[in-house]
C-alpha positions as CSV (number, residue, x, y, z in Angstrom):
1,M,-128.3,118.9,-179.4
2,T,-129.1,116.7,-176.7
3,E,-128.3,118.2,-173.0
4,P,-126.0,115.9,-171.1
5,L,-127.3,114.0,-168.0
6,V,-126.0,114.5,-165.0
7,L,-126.5,112.0,-161.9
8,V,-125.2,111.0,-158.9
9,A,-125.3,107.4,-157.6
10,T,-125.8,106.4,-153.9
11,M,-124.5,102.9,-153.0
12,V,-124.3,101.2,-149.5
13,A,-122.5,98.5,-148.6
14,K,-123.5,95.9,-146.2
15,P,-121.0,95.8,-143.3
16,G,-118.4,93.5,-143.8
17,Q,-118.6,94.3,-147.7
18,E,-117.4,97.8,-147.8
19,E,-113.6,96.5,-149.7
20,L,-115.8,94.1,-152.1
21,V,-117.7,97.5,-153.2
22,E,-114.8,99.7,-153.4
23,K,-112.5,97.1,-155.2
24,T,-115.2,96.3,-157.8
25,L,-116.6,99.8,-158.7
26,T,-112.4,101.0,-158.8
27,A,-112.1,98.1,-161.1
28,A,-114.7,99.2,-163.4
29,L,-113.8,102.7,-163.9
30,P,-111.3,102.0,-166.7
31,A,-113.9,100.2,-168.9
32,V,-116.9,103.0,-167.9
33,H,-114.7,105.5,-169.1
34,A,-114.0,104.1,-172.3
35,E,-117.3,103.4,-173.2
36,P,-119.2,105.6,-175.5
37,G,-120.5,109.4,-174.3
38,C,-119.1,109.1,-170.7
39,L,-118.2,112.6,-169.7
40,R,-117.7,112.0,-165.9
41,Y,-117.7,109.1,-163.7
42,A,-115.7,109.3,-160.6
43,L,-116.1,107.3,-158.0
44,H,-116.4,109.2,-153.9
45,R,-116.8,108.0,-150.8
46,K,-119.6,109.7,-148.4
47,A,-117.1,111.2,-145.9
48,G,-117.2,110.1,-142.3
49,T,-118.4,106.2,-143.8
50,T,-116.8,103.1,-144.6
51,G,-119.4,102.0,-146.7
52,E,-121.0,104.5,-148.5
53,F,-120.4,105.1,-152.3
54,V,-121.5,107.9,-154.3
55,M,-120.7,108.2,-158.4
56,I,-120.9,111.2,-159.8
57,E,-121.6,110.6,-163.7
58,K,-122.2,112.5,-166.4
59,W,-123.2,111.3,-170.2
60,A,-123.2,112.8,-173.3
61,S,-127.0,111.4,-173.5
62,Q,-129.7,109.5,-172.6
63,E,-129.0,106.9,-175.0
64,A,-125.3,107.1,-174.0
65,L,-126.6,106.0,-170.0
66,G,-128.8,103.3,-171.1
67,A,-125.9,101.9,-173.4
68,H,-124.1,102.2,-170.2
69,M,-126.9,100.6,-167.6
70,K,-126.8,97.7,-170.2
71,G,-123.1,97.3,-171.0
72,A,-120.6,94.8,-169.8
73,A,-119.3,96.6,-167.1
74,M,-122.5,97.3,-165.1
75,R,-123.5,93.8,-165.8
76,E,-120.6,92.5,-164.4
77,V,-120.5,95.0,-161.1
78,G,-124.2,93.8,-161.0
79,T,-123.6,90.4,-160.5
80,T,-120.4,90.6,-158.1
81,L,-122.5,93.3,-155.7
82,A,-126.0,91.5,-155.7
83,Q,-125.5,90.6,-152.5
84,A,-123.2,93.1,-151.3
85,L,-125.1,96.3,-151.3
86,T,-128.1,97.3,-148.8
87,G,-130.3,97.9,-151.7
88,P,-130.2,99.0,-155.6
89,P,-128.5,102.4,-155.9
90,H,-130.2,105.0,-155.3
91,L,-130.0,107.5,-158.0
92,V,-130.4,111.3,-158.7
93,F,-131.4,113.1,-161.9
94,L,-129.9,116.8,-161.9
95,D,-130.8,119.6,-164.1
96,A,-127.8,122.5,-164.8
97,L,-128.2,125.5,-164.0
98,P,-126.3,127.7,-167.0
99,A,-124.6,130.1,-164.5
100,G,-121.3,131.2,-163.8
101,D,-118.0,130.0,-165.4
102,L,-118.6,127.1,-168.2
103,N,-115.2,125.9,-167.8
104,A,-115.1,126.2,-163.6
105,G,-118.6,123.8,-163.5
106,A,-121.3,126.1,-165.0
107,H,-122.6,122.5,-166.8
């Protein structure tokens, strides 16, 4: 069985584009949540900032993540935010350390 993939995607809005970025990412959430293999897709803002957004993601497999990256929701987000971000999202992939209570966040 394939282990789920966990990643953190950080996006920084250009000055004056914070509202557009937040609205665009928020609007995409229902479509992404409905994608096969989406186990978590949660939008956050870095505390103390207005324009640094962090998406915590968990995907059932590399294939599910690949389909998400090529899917309609991400194409729309990419088109809308092409000029609104300071650069491409910064992606950090994480390896889970199986310890503690599984229901409380061991994986």
